[in-house]
C-alpha positions in Angstrom: -0.7 32.0 19.7 -0.7 34.4 22.6 -1.4 38.1 22.4 1.5 40.2 21.3 2.4 43.6 22.9 4.7 46.0 21.1 6.0 49.1 22.8 7.2 51.9 20.5 9.0 54.9 22.1 7.7 58.4 21.5 9.0 61.9 22.2 5.9 63.5 23.6 6.0 62.0 27.0 2.4 60.6 26.6 1.5 56.9 26.5 -1.4 55.7 24.3 -2.6 52.1 24.5 -3.8 50.8 21.2 -5.8 47.5 20.8 -5.8 46.2 17.3 -8.6 44.4 15.5 -8.3 41.3 13.4 -6.4 42.9 10.5 -4.8 45.9 12.1 -1.3 46.1 13.5 1.2 48.8 14.7 1.3 50.6 11.3 -2.1 52.3 11.8 -1.3 53.5 15.3 2.2 54.6 14.2 0.5 56.9 11.7 -2.1 58.2 14.1 0.3 58.8 17.0 3.8 59.3 15.6 5.0 61.3 18.6 3.5 59.3 21.5 4.7 56.2 23.1 2.5 53.5 21.6 1.6 50.3 23.5 0.0 48.1 20.8 -1.5 44.8 21.7 -2.5 42.4 19.0 -5.4 40.2 20.3 -4.8 36.7 19.0 -6.6 35.5 22.2 -9.2 38.2 22.8 -10.4 36.9 26.2 -7.0 37.5 27.8 -6.3 41.0 26.4 -7.4 43.0 29.3 -5.6 40.8 31.8 -2.4 41.1 29.8 -2.7 44.8 29.6 -3.3 45.2 33.3 -0.2 43.1 34.0 1.9 45.2 31.6 0.7 48.5 33.2 1.5 47.1 36.7 5.0 46.1 35.6 5.7 49.3 33.6 4.1 51.8 35.9 2.9 53.8 32.9 0.3 56.6 33.2 -2.1 56.1 30.3 -3.2 59.2 28.4 -5.4 57.6 25.8 -6.9 54.3 24.9 -7.7 53.5 21.3 -9.3 50.4 19.8 -9.9 49.4 16.2 -12.7 47.1 15.0 -12.7 44.1 17.4 -10.3 46.1 19.6 -13.0 48.6 20.5 -14.9 46.5 23.1 -11.6 45.3 24.4 -10.4 48.9 24.8 -13.6 49.8 26.7 -13.2 46.8 29.0 -9.6 47.9 29.8 -10.3 51.6 30.1 -13.2 51.3 32.4 -11.3 49.2 34.9 -8.4 51.7 34.9 -7.7 54.1 37.7 -8.7 56.8 36.8 -11.0 55.7 34.0 -9.9 56.7 30.6 -12.2 57.5 27.6 -11.8 55.4 24.6 -11.4 56.4 20.9 -13.0 53.6 18.9 -12.4 53.2 15.1 -14.7 50.9 13.1 -16.5 49.4 16.1 -18.2 46.0 15.4 -21.4 46.9 17.1 -24.9 45.3 17.1 -24.2 42.2 15.0 -26.3 39.2 16.0 -24.5 36.1 17.3 -26.0 34.1 14.4 -24.3 36.6 12.0 -21.0 36.0 13.7 -21.5 32.2 13.3 -22.3 32.7 9.6 -19.2 34.7 9.0 -17.0 32.2 10.9 -18.5 29.3 8.8 -17.8 31.1 5.6 -14.2 31.9 6.6 -13.5 28.3 7.5 -15.0 27.0 4.3 -13.6 29.6 1.8 -11.0 31.8 3.5 -9.4 33.2 0.3 -12.8 34.1 -1.2 -13.6 36.0 2.0 -10.3 37.9 2.3 -10.4 39.9 -1.0 -13.8 41.5 -0.4 -12.8 42.0 3.2 -9.7 44.1 2.2 -11.7 46.1 -0.2 -14.5 46.8 2.3 -11.9 47.9 4.9 -10.0 50.2 2.6 -13.0 52.3 1.5 -11.1 53.7 -1.4 -8.9 52.1 -4.0 -5.9 54.3 -3.1 -5.8 52.6 0.3 -6.3 49.0 -0.8 -2.6 48.1 -1.1 -2.0 49.6 2.4 -4.8 47.4 3.8 -3.3 44.2 2.3 0.2 45.0 3.5 -1.1 45.8 7.0 -3.1 42.5 7.1 -0.2 40.4 6.0 2.2 42.2 8.4 0.1 41.2 11.4 0.1 37.5 10.6 -3.5 36.7 11.4 -4.9 33.3 10.9 -8.4 31.9 10.3 -8.3 30.6 13.9 -7.7 34.1 15.3 -10.6 35.6 13.3 -13.0 32.9 14.4 -11.9 33.4 18.0 -12.6 37.1 17.6 -16.0 36.5 16.1 -16.9 34.3 19.1 -15.7 36.9 21.5 -17.9 39.6 19.9 -21.1 37.7 20.7 -21.4 39.1 24.2 -23.5 42.3 24.5 -20.6 44.6 25.2 -22.7 47.8 24.7 -24.1 47.3 28.2 -20.7 48.0 29.6 -21.0 51.6 28.3 -24.0 52.2 30.6 -22.1 51.4 33.8 -18.8 53.2 33.6 -19.9 56.9 33.6 -17.4 57.8 30.9 -18.4 59.0 27.4 -16.5 57.3 24.7 -15.9 58.6 21.1 -16.4 56.4 18.1 -15.0 57.3 14.7 -16.7 55.5 11.9 -16.2 55.4 8.1 -19.3 56.3 6.1 -18.3 53.5 3.7 -17.9 50.8 6.3 -19.8 47.7 5.1 -18.4 45.4 7.8 -20.2 47.3 10.5 -22.8 49.4 8.6 -23.7 52.9 9.5 -27.4 52.2 10.3 -26.4 49.7 12.9 -23.7 52.0 14.3 -25.9 55.0 14.6 -28.6 53.1 16.5 -25.9 51.6 18.8 -24.5 55.1 19.5 -27.9 56.5 20.4 -28.7 53.5 22.6 -25.5 53.6 24.6 -24.6 57.3 24.6 -21.5 57.2 22.4 -20.2 60.3 20.8 -20.1 59.3 17.1 -18.1 61.0 14.3 -18.8 59.9 10.7 -15.9 60.3 8.2 -16.9 60.4 4.5 -14.8 58.3 2.1 -13.5 56.0 4.8 -14.1 52.2 5.1 -13.8 49.8 8.1 -10.1 49.9 8.9 -8.5 53.2 7.8 -4.8 52.1 7.5 -3.9 54.0 4.3 -2.8 57.7 4.0 -6.1 58.8 2.4 -8.1 57.6 5.4 -5.6 58.3 8.2 -5.3 61.9 7.2 -9.1 62.3 7.8 -8.9 60.6 11.2 -5.8 62.0 12.7 -7.4 65.2 14.0 -10.3 63.3 15.6 -7.8 61.0 17.6 -5.8 63.8 19.3 
């Protein structure tokens, strides 16, 4: 399955590029940027996302105002933004930072063996609060992810993408839920200090804030 790009018109005249994670689709970005033109790419094949976005920008001629990534989409957003002209700062939500390759392999093995047993706690961990859990499940099902796409994403995340932050000369902003157990706060705080990321912690928010409770707390940070 190839990457999917959805372009949603907006009234503000601004264009925001949004790179989804494994279980995020257009719904999250629609809630965060209801007035902007949203270019949402769903990375079924992570290694070709940046190339696909560059081709789209060249064909469309768009001027990019903001780049946002969610979860696995954060390092992809950084790759894309730091090769843009001019460079564009990234807003990253729920970045998967600092996990060892062996941990990625362990998660991938578990998902292949017991996918259903993995998904339920994954949804709960992402939601952060019970009020948002149904929104998380609907967003996940709406995107149409597969076990294959998750394992491809885990394999992609093995490269030390934090090093990219030291070469671009642009300070990126990460927004992280205090209740994120997919990418724990201790790991994220150390990563931000090492690579000079501006980090905002949001209480009561999990890994992927797709529900109204969480989005209301993030919206002001993304503008």
